N, C-alpha and C positions, 0 to 999 in steps of 0.2 A: 504494499500501500504506499509506503515510504516513497518508494522508487516513483510510483505513478504520480505522487504529490510532487516531487522533485522534477519528473519529466514534465508536467504541466505547467510548473514554476517557470520553468527555462522557457516553454513556449510562450509564457505572457509576457516575459521581460523581454523576448525577442520580438514580440509584435510590438510593444511600446517602443522599444529602441527604434524598430522599422519606422512606426509613425512619427516619431520625434525627427528621426534623420529625413523623413519624407518632407516635414515642416521646415525643416532647416533649408532645405535645398530651395533658394529662390533664383525666379527667373528675372535677370536683370536688364533692365531697358535704359539705353543712355539717354540723356536730354541735353542737347548742345544749344545754348541760348545766350544771349547777354545779360548778365546778371550785375553788370559795372558799365559804366561809361555813359553816353548820351541814350543809349536804347534800353537801358535797365527796365526803365517802366514798363516797356513791352515784353521784355523776357520774365519780370516778375509776374505779370498777367498771365504769361502762358505756362509758367510753372505752378500758378494757382488753379489754373483750369486743369492742369494733368493731374494735380493730386485732387481735384473735384471728380473727375473722372475715375480715377484709381479707387477713390471714396464709394463712388457708386457700383463701381465692378464688384468690388468686395470680396477680392481673393487674396490672400496672404502670399499666395505663390508669386506675385507679381510686384518687385520691387524696382523703383525709378530713380537713378543715379544721374543727379544733375551737374552740369559742369558748365563753367562762366568762359565764353569763347571771346568775349568784350568786342563782338563784332569786326572779328581779325580774321583774316583767311590763314595767316601761320599760327594763331593763337587755337583757332579751330581744328587744324591739322595735328596740333600738340595734344588737344584734350581728347581728340577722338582716338589717338594713339594711344592713350592712356587708359581709355576706357574698352578699347580693343584686348589690350595686354592684360586687363580684368577679365576677361573672357567674355566681354559684351560683343554681341553680333548684330544687333538691331539699335540703331540712333535716331531719336526722335529730334530732327532740326539736320542743319542749321535754318535760321529764317530767310536770310538774304542769298540770291544766287551767288554774289561776289564770293560767298564763304564757302562755295562747294569747290572753287576752281584747283585746289590742291589734294583733294581730298582721293582723286584717283590713283595717288600713289600708294594709299593704303591696299590691304587685302581685299579682294573681290567679294569675300563672303562676308563682309562687313556692310551692311545695309542701312543706307541714310533715307530717312523720310521727311525731306525738305520742305517747308512751306510754301516756296516759291509755286507760282501759277504758269511759270515759263516751262516749256516743253522741250527737252534736249535728252535725247537718245545716246549721247556720245559716251555717257559714263553710266554703265550698266547698273551699277550699286547706288545710284542717287535716283529716288523714286520722287516726282514732283507731288504733292498732295494738294496744292492749290487747285481753284476752281478755274481750270484752264480755258482756253480759247473753242478746243473741240468741245466740250461740255457744254458751253454757251451757244455755240452754233448748232448743234445738235438739238437745244430746246427751242430755237428760233425755226428751226426746220419743221418741228412738230406743231408749232404756232402758224408757220404759214399754210400748212396743209388744214389744218381746223379751219382756219379763215379764209381759205383760197386765194392766198396772196402767191401771185406767180411772176410780179415783176418788182422784185426788191432791188434797190440801188444801195449799194453799201457805200459809206463815207466814213474814212478812216483817216488819223492825223498821219503825216508822213514822219513818224519818230520811230523810236525803238520797238514800241508796240507792234509795228507793220510786221515784223518778222513773225510774232506770235499769231496775229490775226491770220496771214496767209497760213500759217500750220494749220489752223482752227478750218479754214475754207476748203483745204484740201483735204483733210481727215473726214471731215464732216459731209463733205459731197454737197454743200447747201446749194441751191439754184439762186444765181444773181441775174438781174437783167444789165447790170452795169457795176463798175467800181470806180470810185473817185479818192485818191489819196491827196489830201490837202496840208497846205503849210500850217500849222497851228497860231501862227501870229495872228492874234483877234482883229488887228488893224488890216489884215489881208482877207480874212475868212467871207465877208460878205461878197466882196469883189470876185472871188473864186467860186463863190456859190452862183452868183449872178450868171456867171459865164458858163457853168456845166449845166444850170437848168434854164439856160438861153431865156432869162429875164427880160434883157432889152429887147430881144425878138417879140416876146409876148406882149411888152409893154407897146411896144410901137403897133404892133397888130391892133391894140386897144383904140389908140390914138386915130389909126386909117379908119378903123370900122366909125368910129365916132363923126370923123370927117365925112366918111362916105354918106351916111345917113343925114348928116346936116345939110349936105349938099343933093338931097334925093327929094322925090315926091311921093315917099312911102306913106302909107296909111299908118296911122298911130305911132307917127314920127317922134313925137315929143314922149310917148310911154316909152318906146326903145331907147331913148336917150337918157331917160332917168334911170332905166335898167342898166345901162351901160355905165353911167355915172357911178353906180354902187361896185363896180369891177375894179381891179388894179391891173389884170392883165386878160388878154385872149388869148387861146392856143391851149392845145392839149399838152399833158406831159407824159410820158410814156414809161411812168413806173408808178404802181400801186402802194407801195412802201418805201421806208427810208431805213436802214440800219445805221445809226450813229454810233461808230466803235470809239466812245471818247466818254470823258467822265467831267463832273463838278463844273466850274465856269466854263471850261472849253464845250463840253456837252451843251449846256445853255447857250454859248455863242453860238454854234451850229444851228441850233434849233430855231433861236431867235433868228437868222439868217434866213432859213427856209421861210420863215413866215412873213419876213420882209419882202421876198422874192415871191410871193402869194403861192407859197406851198404850205398851207397850214396843216394841222392834226386833223382838221376836219375834212381833208381833201385826199392826204394819203396818210396811211398808218405809221405812226412814229415808233420806233423799236431801238433799243439801244442795250448794251451788254450789263452785266451784272453790277447794280450800284449798290449793294449792300444796303438797300432803302434808305437811302441819303433823304433825310428828312428835309432839306432844303428845297427838293424837288417839288414838296407837297403845297409849296407856293407860287412854284412857277405855274399858273393856270392858264397862260398862254400856249405853252407847249404840251397842255394835256388834252387827250390823253397819251401817255407815253408807257410803253410795255416794254418788259425786261425781263430775261431769266435770272432765277437767283435761288439760295439755299430755301428751306422751307421757314418761312417768316413766323408761323406760330412757335415753332421749334426756338427759334433765335430768341424772340421776346422771352419765353420762358427760362431759356438759360440766362440772359442778361439779368433776369429776377434772380435767379437761384445764385448766380455768382454774387451778386449785390447784397443778398441777405446773408451770404456765408462771408464775405470779404470787407462789406459796406464800402465798397468801390466800383468802379464801372469796367467791364471787360470791353476787349477789340475784337474785330472780326479774327483775327489770327489766332487768338486764344481761342475762340469759338472753334475754330477748326481744329485745334490741339486736343481739344476736349474728344473730338469725334478721332481722330488719329490714335489717340491711346485705345479708344475702345475697338477699332480696325485692327491694332496690334494684337491686342488681347483675344479677339474673336479669330484670327486667322492661327495664333500660336493652341489656343482651343482646339481647334479643328484639326492641328498637326499633332495632337497629343503632347503640346507643349516642347516638341522639339524645336530647336532654333534654327533654321537653315535658309540661306537666302533664296529656295525655290519658293518659298511660301507667297512671295509676291509675283512669283511668273505664272504659277497656274491660274486658270480661269476661275473668278470667284466674285462674289458681291457680298456686300454690308449695308445695313440698313442704318445710317446712324442719325444724328440730329440734323445735319447740314440737308439730308437727302441721301440717296443710295450711291455708295461707292461701287464702282466695278473693275476689278483687277484682272489685268490680262497682260503678260509678258513684261511685267516690271513697270506698266503704265496705270496709272489711275485716272479714271472720269469719273463725273458725277452725273447722275440722272438729276436735273433739277426743276425746280417749279417754274410756273410764270406767271408775271404780275402785271398789274397797269396801276398807274397812279391817276386817277381821274376825280375831279371835283373835292381834291384836297384829302382825298382817301386812297387807301392801297389796298386792292382787292386781288384776290387769286383766280387766275383763269383755269390753269391746271397744276 
């Protein structure tokens, strides 16, 4: 009997030891962000958001190891190597594209989930998690189909963003009537839009028609002249919608110039890119309705409130994304039996986060976005 007791005691202690050993095994995930310097507030916001996500995941196996890269490429390389030497194979970060430039010198089995929305396949171990142009044009394509828009005119600034725009156009295979790349100088925008929309020709058409009727003996001459007096131009335009790939004041400048050239949002559909629900657009009634793809608005507001309740401060868009990226990493690790390898981001997969649905395929992440309209000073969901 005493031998049986001794045997079972050994078994029990073995199980307890095994459980304790398992509990001690942590899956470490690196977090490379600026925690000092001019971007420290952004970094601190991301750190809080990641911790919020870890708290919601509530799995003691996951351990976040933050490192301060000081928003410096050399420092990013150094701290990333330190994390790799600690056995970490997945790093959330860095934030800015410039800090990824030297990371290709590190081992290929170290994966970075950068917050940039710039698409770059040159470095297989750096995965962009931002809301990229492919995701946005895919959502616009869906909106075009729903609203039977067949002649969209793209307006894009001829700046660094143009490279990303062209990638999005190619990968999404969106149909366009035409494209126009403008100089973003606000003193030049109106003149450029006048030219591309043939404003002066349409203006002259109106003047010619007024003169023709004035010199004619037509019936209801005065009534026709009164109707023409209400117009700014005469002449059709060969597009039914305009996609303005711009933001903030530049977006408003382009839209205002379109209105000036007699192409208001009541005549063609105004579409733009993800505006992160820029509240200043609510008061721009002249350019409404204006449509755009974006992350889930309801979830975004709920997240902002939750963040504020926990930290008594305001979050930013990148921190919101970091919350989801943390959940995405956990989800893929869970599906892979918590085995950390670079292939988990190569296999085709999807993950429903707060921002929307992440689609993963061959180290490329895209988002299934919702679509919204700002009209009458309100934000309304289209799909």
